[in-house]
C-alpha positions as CSV (number, residue, x, y, z in Angstrom):
1,X,-92.1,-9.3,118.5
2,X,-94.4,-6.7,116.9
3,X,-92.9,-4.6,114.1
4,X,-93.0,-0.9,114.9
5,X,-94.4,1.4,112.3
6,X,-92.0,3.7,110.3
7,X,-91.9,7.4,111.0
8,X,-94.8,9.1,109.1
9,X,-92.6,12.2,108.6
10,X,-89.2,10.9,107.3
11,X,-90.2,7.2,106.8
12,X,-87.3,5.9,108.9
13,X,-87.8,2.4,110.1
14,X,-85.8,2.7,113.3
15,X,-88.6,4.0,115.6
16,X,-89.2,3.2,119.3
17,X,-92.0,3.5,121.7
18,X,-91.9,5.8,124.7
19,X,-95.1,5.5,126.8
20,X,-98.0,5.8,124.4
21,X,-96.1,7.8,121.8
22,X,-93.8,6.6,119.1
23,X,-90.5,8.5,118.6
24,X,-88.2,8.7,115.5
25,X,-84.5,9.0,116.4
26,X,-83.6,10.4,113.0
27,X,-85.8,13.4,112.8
28,X,-87.1,13.6,116.4
29,X,-90.8,13.4,115.4
30,X,-93.2,12.1,118.1
31,X,-96.6,10.8,117.3
32,X,-99.5,8.8,118.7
33,X,-99.9,5.7,116.6
34,X,-103.7,5.9,117.1
35,X,-103.8,9.3,115.5
36,X,-101.9,8.3,112.3
37,X,-104.3,7.7,109.3
38,X,-104.2,4.4,107.5
39,X,-101.4,4.0,105.0
40,X,-102.3,5.8,101.8
41,X,-103.2,3.7,98.7
42,X,-100.4,3.3,96.3
43,X,-101.0,5.2,93.1
44,X,-101.4,3.1,90.0
45,X,-100.6,4.7,86.6
46,X,-102.6,3.4,83.6
47,X,-102.2,4.1,79.9
48,X,-105.0,5.1,77.5
49,X,-106.2,1.5,77.2
50,X,-106.2,0.8,81.0
51,X,-102.9,-1.2,81.1
52,X,-100.9,-0.7,84.3
53,X,-97.6,1.1,83.6
54,X,-94.3,0.7,85.6
55,X,-90.9,2.3,85.6
56,X,-88.8,1.1,82.7
57,X,-91.7,0.2,80.4
58,X,-91.8,1.2,76.7
59,X,-94.8,3.2,75.5
60,X,-96.1,4.4,72.1
61,X,-97.8,7.8,71.5
62,X,-101.4,7.6,70.4
63,X,-101.7,11.2,69.4
64,X,-99.5,13.9,67.8
65,X,-98.1,16.1,70.6
66,X,-97.0,19.7,70.0
67,X,-94.0,20.7,72.0
68,X,-94.7,23.8,74.0
69,X,-92.5,26.8,73.0
70,X,-91.5,25.1,69.7
71,X,-93.0,24.4,66.3
72,X,-91.9,20.8,66.5
73,X,-94.4,17.9,66.8
74,X,-93.8,14.5,68.3
75,X,-95.7,12.2,65.9
76,X,-98.2,9.5,66.7
77,X,-96.6,6.0,66.8
78,X,-93.3,7.4,68.3
79,X,-91.9,4.7,70.7
80,X,-90.5,5.9,74.0
81,X,-88.4,3.5,76.0
82,X,-87.4,3.3,79.7
83,X,-90.1,5.7,81.1
84,X,-90.1,6.9,84.7
85,X,-93.4,7.5,86.5
86,X,-93.7,10.6,88.5
87,X,-96.4,12.5,90.6
88,X,-97.9,15.6,89.1
89,X,-99.9,16.9,86.1
90,X,-97.6,15.0,83.7
91,X,-97.2,11.4,84.8
92,X,-94.2,10.2,82.7
93,X,-90.7,11.5,82.6
94,X,-88.7,10.3,79.6
95,X,-86.3,11.1,76.8
96,X,-87.6,11.0,73.3
97,X,-84.9,10.4,70.6
98,X,-84.5,13.6,68.5
99,X,-86.4,15.8,71.0
100,X,-84.6,15.2,74.4
101,X,-86.1,15.0,77.9
102,X,-89.8,15.8,78.4
103,X,-92.8,14.8,80.4
104,X,-95.9,13.2,79.0
105,X,-99.4,12.4,80.3
106,X,-100.5,8.8,80.5
107,X,-103.7,9.5,78.6
108,X,-101.7,10.0,75.4
109,X,-99.7,6.7,75.5
110,X,-100.2,3.0,75.2
111,X,-98.0,0.3,76.6
112,X,-95.8,-1.4,74.0
């Protein structure tokens, strides 16, 4: 039995075929499987040295970073544990001890 593709709108796996169209019972979206573009490539986050980062990794800052709206600075060599990778301008969501939650760019960290 061929596996049916998930809904491109809500990503529900319980889809069914009705004629030449696919239908999602969860959101009601109907689409022609021939019109759906190929599955997008999975984004890969890399640190300043080109190492692949994953959720839960520990990283070290390679540059002093000024905190916007404050006179505080996060110093080079600060280790950040248990990072979470996100989409957007700043790729890493984390908590830095002594500073609290913040977002960082992958270009300013190296994998520990």
